[in-house]
Structure formats: structure tokens, C-alpha cells
C-alpha positions as CSV (number, residue, x, y, z in Angstrom):
1,M,44.4,193.0,-23.2
2,A,43.5,192.2,-26.7
3,E,44.8,195.5,-28.1
4,L,48.3,194.8,-27.1
5,A,48.4,192.1,-29.9
6,E,48.4,195.4,-32.6
7,V,51.5,196.4,-30.3
8,T,54.2,195.2,-32.8
9,T,57.4,197.5,-31.2
10,L,58.6,198.4,-28.0
11,Q,58.8,201.3,-29.0
12,E,55.3,201.4,-28.5
13,L,55.0,200.1,-25.6
14,V,57.1,202.7,-23.9
15,Q,54.8,205.1,-25.6
16,R,52.0,203.6,-23.9
17,A,53.2,203.3,-20.6
18,R,54.5,207.1,-20.7
19,R,50.6,208.2,-21.8
20,R,49.4,206.0,-18.7
21,L,52.2,207.0,-15.9
22,S,51.9,210.7,-13.5
23,Q,55.5,212.4,-14.4
24,G,56.7,211.7,-10.9
25,A,56.7,207.9,-11.7
26,F,57.4,208.5,-14.9
27,D,60.8,210.1,-14.1
28,Y,60.7,207.3,-11.1
29,L,61.8,205.1,-13.8
30,V,63.5,206.4,-16.1
31,G,65.9,208.3,-13.9
32,G,68.7,207.9,-11.7
33,S,70.9,209.7,-9.3
34,E,72.4,212.9,-9.2
35,T,74.3,213.9,-12.5
36,E,72.4,210.8,-13.6
37,T,76.6,210.1,-15.1
38,S,76.4,206.1,-14.4
39,L,72.9,206.4,-15.9
40,L,74.3,207.0,-18.8
41,R,77.4,205.5,-19.0
42,N,75.2,202.1,-18.9
43,R,73.3,203.0,-22.4
44,A,77.4,204.0,-23.4
45,A,78.6,200.5,-22.6
46,I,76.7,199.4,-24.4
47,E,76.4,201.1,-27.8
48,A,79.9,201.0,-27.8
49,W,80.3,197.2,-28.8
50,A,79.2,196.7,-32.5
51,F,78.6,192.6,-33.8
52,R,80.8,191.2,-36.2
53,P,78.5,188.8,-38.2
54,R,79.2,185.6,-39.6
55,V,77.4,184.8,-43.0
56,C,76.6,181.3,-45.2
57,V,75.4,179.5,-41.3
58,D,72.0,177.6,-41.5
59,V,70.3,179.2,-39.6
60,R,67.0,177.6,-40.6
61,S,66.3,177.2,-36.4
62,V,67.2,179.7,-34.0
63,D,67.3,179.2,-29.9
64,P,67.5,181.7,-27.7
65,S,66.7,180.0,-24.4
66,T,69.4,178.8,-21.6
67,M,69.3,176.9,-18.1
68,A,69.4,178.4,-15.0
69,F,68.4,177.2,-11.7
70,G,67.7,173.9,-12.8
71,R,65.1,175.2,-15.3
72,R,64.8,176.2,-19.0
73,I,64.5,179.6,-19.9
74,R,62.9,180.6,-22.6
75,I,65.3,183.7,-23.5
76,P,68.2,184.7,-21.2
77,V,66.6,187.2,-18.7
78,F,65.4,187.7,-15.4
79,L,63.1,190.5,-14.1
80,A,64.7,192.1,-12.1
81,P,63.9,193.8,-8.8
82,I,61.4,197.1,-8.4
83,G,60.8,198.9,-5.2
84,S,57.3,200.0,-5.7
85,I,56.3,197.8,-8.3
86,E,52.6,198.2,-7.8
87,T,53.2,202.3,-8.8
88,F,53.1,200.8,-12.3
89,D,50.6,198.3,-11.9
90,P,48.5,197.4,-9.1
91,S,48.6,193.6,-9.3
92,G,52.9,194.5,-8.2
93,G,54.0,191.8,-7.6
94,A,51.8,189.3,-7.9
95,G,51.7,190.7,-11.6
96,A,54.8,190.4,-12.6
97,A,55.4,187.1,-11.2
98,Q,52.0,185.9,-13.5
99,A,53.9,187.6,-16.0
100,A,57.1,185.7,-15.9
101,A,55.7,182.7,-15.4
102,G,53.2,182.9,-18.3
103,F,56.9,183.5,-20.5
104,G,59.1,181.7,-19.0
105,V,61.6,183.7,-17.4
106,P,62.6,183.9,-13.4
107,L,61.4,187.4,-11.7
108,M,63.5,188.5,-8.9
109,L,60.8,189.7,-6.3
110,S,62.0,193.2,-4.4
111,S,61.5,192.8,-1.0
112,V,60.2,196.1,-1.1
113,C,57.3,195.9,-2.9
114,A,53.0,194.9,-2.5
115,P,52.1,192.0,-1.7
116,G,55.0,190.3,-0.1
117,L,56.8,187.3,-0.9
118,E,53.5,184.8,-0.2
119,A,50.6,186.2,-2.2
120,V,53.3,186.2,-5.0
121,A,53.9,182.9,-4.9
122,E,50.4,181.9,-4.6
123,A,49.8,184.3,-7.6
124,A,52.3,182.7,-9.1
125,P,53.5,179.1,-7.6
126,E,54.7,177.5,-10.9
127,A,56.9,180.8,-11.5
128,L,60.7,180.8,-11.3
129,R,61.2,182.7,-8.1
130,I,64.1,184.4,-6.7
131,F,63.7,186.9,-3.7
132,Q,65.7,189.6,-3.3
133,L,66.5,191.2,0.1
134,Y,67.4,194.6,1.9
135,V,69.1,194.2,5.4
136,R,66.7,195.7,8.0
137,G,67.3,193.4,11.1
138,D,69.9,191.2,12.3
139,E,70.8,187.7,11.7
140,E,67.9,186.0,13.1
141,W,65.6,188.7,10.9
142,I,67.2,187.5,8.2
143,A,66.8,183.4,8.9
144,D,63.1,184.3,9.5
145,V,62.5,186.3,6.0
146,V,64.9,182.6,4.6
147,A,62.7,180.8,6.0
148,R,59.2,181.7,4.8
149,A,61.0,182.4,1.2
150,E,62.0,178.4,1.0
151,A,58.6,177.5,2.6
152,K,57.2,179.1,-0.3
153,G,59.0,177.6,-3.0
154,Y,62.0,180.3,-3.9
155,A,64.7,179.0,-6.1
156,A,67.0,181.5,-4.4
157,F,68.1,184.6,-2.2
158,A,69.3,187.8,-3.4
159,I,70.9,190.6,-1.2
160,T,71.7,194.0,-2.6
161,V,75.1,194.9,-1.6
162,D,75.4,198.4,-3.3
163,T,72.7,200.3,-0.7
164,A,74.7,200.7,2.3
165,W,73.5,204.5,1.6
166,Y,70.4,205.6,-0.4
167,A,71.5,207.9,-3.0
168,R,70.2,211.9,-4.4
169,R,67.9,211.0,-6.6
170,E,67.0,214.3,-7.8
171,R,64.1,213.3,-9.9
172,D,62.4,212.2,-7.2
173,L,63.5,215.0,-5.0
174,L,62.2,217.7,-7.7
175,N,59.0,216.1,-7.9
176,R,58.6,215.5,-4.3
177,F,58.0,212.0,-5.2
178,E,58.2,209.4,-3.1
179,K,57.8,206.1,-3.3
180,P,55.2,204.1,-0.3
181,W,58.4,201.7,0.8
182,R,60.5,205.1,1.7
183,Q,58.3,206.5,4.2
184,N,59.1,203.9,6.7
185,V,62.6,203.0,6.4
186,G,64.7,201.5,9.0
187,G,67.4,199.5,9.5
188,L,69.4,201.8,7.4
189,D,72.8,201.3,10.1
190,I,72.1,196.8,10.0
191,Q,72.3,197.5,5.8
192,R,75.3,199.9,6.2
193,A,77.1,197.5,8.5
194,F,76.6,194.4,6.3
195,D,79.9,193.0,5.2
196,W,81.9,190.1,3.8
197,K,81.6,188.0,7.6
198,A,78.0,188.5,7.3
199,V,77.9,186.6,3.4
200,E,80.2,184.4,4.8
201,R,77.9,183.4,8.5
202,F,75.2,182.7,5.8
203,K,76.2,180.3,3.9
204,A,77.2,178.3,6.7
205,R,73.9,178.6,8.0
206,H,71.9,178.7,5.2
207,R,71.2,176.1,2.2
208,I,68.9,178.4,-0.3
209,P,71.5,179.7,-3.1
210,L,72.9,182.9,-2.3
211,I,73.2,185.7,-5.1
212,L,75.0,189.1,-4.1
213,K,73.5,191.7,-6.6
214,G,75.5,195.2,-6.8
215,I,79.0,193.5,-7.5
216,M,81.1,196.1,-9.8
217,T,84.8,195.3,-9.6
218,A,86.8,191.8,-10.2
219,E,88.0,192.2,-6.8
220,D,84.3,191.3,-5.1
221,A,83.8,189.2,-7.9
222,R,87.2,186.9,-6.3
223,E,85.9,187.1,-2.7
224,A,82.2,186.3,-3.8
225,C,83.7,183.4,-4.9
226,R,86.0,183.0,-2.3
227,L,82.8,182.6,0.3
228,K,80.5,180.6,-2.2
229,V,78.5,182.7,-3.6
230,D,75.8,180.5,-6.1
231,G,75.8,184.0,-8.0
232,I,76.3,187.9,-8.8
233,V,75.0,190.7,-10.2
234,V,77.0,193.0,-12.0
235,S,75.5,196.1,-11.3
236,N,75.0,199.7,-10.3
237,H,71.6,199.6,-9.7
238,G,70.6,200.8,-12.9
239,G,73.1,204.7,-12.3
240,R,70.6,205.0,-9.3
241,Q,72.9,204.5,-6.9
242,L,76.8,205.8,-6.3
243,D,76.9,208.5,-9.5
244,H,79.8,208.5,-11.9
245,T,80.8,204.4,-12.1
246,Q,81.7,202.7,-14.9
247,G,78.7,201.2,-17.4
248,T,78.3,197.5,-16.2
249,L,78.8,196.6,-19.9
250,D,82.6,198.1,-19.3
251,V,83.4,195.8,-16.1
252,L,81.3,192.5,-17.0
253,P,84.6,190.8,-19.0
254,E,86.5,191.8,-15.8
255,I,84.2,189.9,-13.4
256,V,83.6,187.2,-15.6
257,E,87.7,186.8,-16.3
258,A,87.5,186.7,-12.1
259,V,84.5,184.6,-11.1
260,A,86.1,181.9,-14.1
261,G,83.2,179.7,-14.4
262,R,82.7,179.3,-9.8
263,C,79.0,180.9,-10.0
264,L,76.5,182.5,-12.3
265,V,77.0,185.9,-13.9
266,M,73.9,187.6,-14.3
267,V,74.1,191.6,-15.4
268,D,71.4,194.6,-15.0
269,G,71.9,198.6,-15.8
270,G,70.6,199.4,-19.2
271,F,69.6,196.8,-21.6
272,Y,66.3,197.5,-23.0
273,R,66.7,195.6,-26.6
274,G,67.3,192.7,-28.1
275,T,70.4,193.0,-29.0
276,D,71.5,194.4,-25.7
277,I,71.3,190.9,-24.4
278,L,72.9,189.8,-26.9
279,K,75.8,191.8,-26.4
280,A,75.8,190.3,-22.6
281,I,75.9,186.9,-23.3
282,A,78.7,187.8,-25.7
283,L,80.2,189.0,-23.0
284,G,79.9,185.7,-20.5
285,A,76.8,187.0,-18.6
286,H,74.6,183.9,-18.2
287,L,71.8,186.4,-17.7
288,V,70.5,189.8,-17.8
289,G,68.4,191.3,-15.7
290,L,64.6,193.8,-16.7
291,G,64.0,195.9,-13.9
292,R,62.8,199.7,-16.7
293,M,61.5,196.9,-19.1
294,L,59.6,195.5,-16.8
295,A,57.8,199.0,-15.8
296,I,57.7,199.7,-19.0
297,G,55.5,196.5,-19.7
298,M,53.8,197.0,-15.6
299,A,52.5,200.6,-16.7
300,A,51.7,199.5,-20.3
301,G,48.9,197.1,-19.8
302,G,49.9,194.8,-16.5
303,P,51.2,191.6,-16.9
304,A,50.2,191.1,-20.4
305,G,52.1,194.2,-21.2
306,V,54.7,192.3,-19.4
307,V,54.4,189.2,-21.7
308,R,54.2,191.6,-24.7
309,M,57.6,192.9,-24.1
310,L,59.4,190.2,-24.0
311,E,57.8,188.5,-26.8
312,L,58.7,191.4,-29.1
313,L,62.5,191.2,-27.0
314,E,62.5,187.4,-28.3
315,D,62.0,188.3,-31.7
316,E,64.7,190.9,-31.9
317,M,66.8,188.5,-30.0
318,M,65.8,185.6,-32.8
319,I,66.2,188.0,-35.7
320,A,69.6,189.3,-34.6
321,M,70.9,185.7,-33.5
322,G,70.0,184.8,-37.5
323,L,71.8,187.7,-39.0
324,L,74.9,186.8,-36.5
325,G,75.2,183.2,-37.8
326,V,74.3,181.8,-34.4
327,R,71.8,179.3,-33.6
328,R,72.7,178.8,-29.9
329,L,73.0,181.6,-27.3
330,E,76.1,179.0,-26.7
331,E,77.8,180.0,-29.5
332,L,78.0,184.0,-29.0
333,G,81.6,184.9,-27.5
334,P,83.5,188.0,-27.7
335,H,84.8,187.4,-31.4
336,H,81.6,188.5,-32.5
337,L,82.0,192.1,-30.9
338,A,83.9,194.8,-32.0
339,R,84.3,198.7,-30.2
340,A,82.4,200.8,-32.0
341,Q,82.0,204.8,-32.1
342,P,78.1,205.4,-30.3
343,V,76.4,207.3,-33.1
344,R,74.3,208.8,-31.1
345,A,74.5,210.4,-27.7
346,P,73.6,207.5,-25.1
347,S,70.3,208.0,-22.8
348,F,66.8,205.9,-22.0
349,W,66.0,207.3,-25.3
350,S,68.9,206.5,-27.7
351,A,67.4,203.1,-27.5
352,F,64.5,204.1,-28.9
353,P,65.0,206.7,-31.6
354,L,62.5,206.8,-33.4
355,I,59.8,208.5,-30.5
356,A,61.8,211.5,-30.7
357,Q,61.3,211.6,-34.4
358,G,57.4,211.7,-34.1
359,Y,56.7,207.9,-34.9
């Protein structure tokens, strides 16, 4: 879309997305479960870190790229899985994959979005794709999904482990908003029975790299590493599952320490700005998941809106790296951060404060 070239800030994308979405769809995007305490703590955890910049460093060349899954990633993010992403743009998962390929970041595709894993792969065969699964069948059912993903060139397989029970998302309930996939939910008892023995059997049976999404403690991170899981996503489901958890950036350091380099560590939950991403990298994450920002980009302009969102994030990151005195992501570390008091009440909107001021 030519008009997206005129968008110069992430705030403008948010405003554009808000105008295009119904109240129900927008609340699904920004909301959480019950009191939304977990959601707010995600932002509070990010905003409670301040930067410690170093000066007099030659930062004429700044590189925000990284390596993951054997590929060069343009910026250290992945597009996180969103159920019913077609709510935000009719192209759905196919459009998200095209945007991921066009910009150069991975897509973790939700198993509960259209048009399905095969069609998404065919729409963007060059994209670095990871398939995310909600377990709704037995091990033979899982094996069939794995075989389909492998046949279509998915680089890894992610199983979400924090949805044994579906949370009460009160904005959705009050709006009587129901996503298409929720109308035919089956196999919940199977998801509830998924345990570490099932993870062990998966690793013994399948060669595709396995990621567990929804790890929030050092204890679970150590158990995942013991079973030789290839990656974990530190996640509280964006504050949409168990309420009153810690923020993901609060638990990231203990999980990085527990993993001790044995697997890839990713994190999601409330990351909306380039500076947010750099804080996670400084604390030891390899990649940062963007879920709500993916939805914002899709709602604002489909795949082109997602690419524009990523371009703006890249610009924010490069400026922040230069001002921190950092030329490569590998140079970032905890020494670039200090604890600080948030300057405003944390929320989705605290990442875009000028909207409240009428800009």
C-alpha cells in the first residue's frame, strides 16, 4: 500500500488499526484474562528497566541482525502465533508469512488460523516458518501434523504448554466476541494430559527441532533442557492465560541462567517498541516474539502493514543501539541496564503515550 510509506511512527499504525477494527476485535487484540494483571505486569517488567549508555564509540555501522535456525534474521524477532489472525486481515497466516519472508524474520504459525499449514507454506515457501500446535489429539495425530509440517519445509515445531485450561478473557465475554476456532473446540482433555513424558516421547520419535512455548520458571526450563528440547519461549501467553503471573522480562534472567546455553531462549509478552526488544536481548533472549504488533500491522495494512511495522522497529532499534554505544547485538548485556521506576502506569497504551495526548 502506497499510503503506508507515509506512516512514520508505530503510533500511526496503531491508530490506523484501531479505526479499522470492531470493538470486539480490538479488545481481543489488546486484552488479557480476568483482571489483566499478567498483561499489565508484562509492560511493567519492560518499563522497569532503564538503559546505561556508553559514549565515544564508533557507531557508524550498526547491525541489528542475528542468526537463528541456520538463517540470518534481519532483526531479533519472530512473528508470534495468533489464533484466528484472519480476524485482522483476510490473508490470514498466508499474509503474515509473506510479510515475514519479505522482511526477513521467522513466523511462528498458529495451528488455529486460516488458511492452514500447507496453504501458508505454498504462499511463502521462502519464509522461515515454525509451526505452533495446540495438542488436540493423540500421539499418532501429532505425528501426522509433524509429517505435514516437515513435508512443507517448516524449520521447527512449537507446542504451546500453558493452555491446559482456557482462561476467562473477560473483554471477549463482555463483547460476546468469539473467534472462529473457538466454535468447534475439541480435545481439551488431551491438552490437559500433556506432560513431560509426552515431551520425552516426542523427542524420541521426531527429528524436527522442538520448541516449548509457555515456560515461566527456571524449574521448567531446566526440565526442558534435560529432555533436550531445542528451544523455549518464555511466555505467559501475552497475559491471556493464568492471571497474576510475573511479567516475562522479570523471569527471563533466571530462565537464561537455568538454560545456560543449552537451547534457544525466546520471549514474548508486551514487546511493542525497538527499545523493548533490546532490553530482552540484553537480558539474554535470542529472539523476541511480536504477537499484538503483528496483529496491528495486519489490521493497519495487511502484509504491507506488517513489513512497515518491522521497518519502524528496525529503525528504532538501530538508533537505540547507536546511542547505547553498541554496534552488534552480541555486545549487549545486563551491564547496559539498570532498575528504574516506570514513569507512567504500564499498559498497552503506555508504549504509545502520544495517542492519549491527541497526536
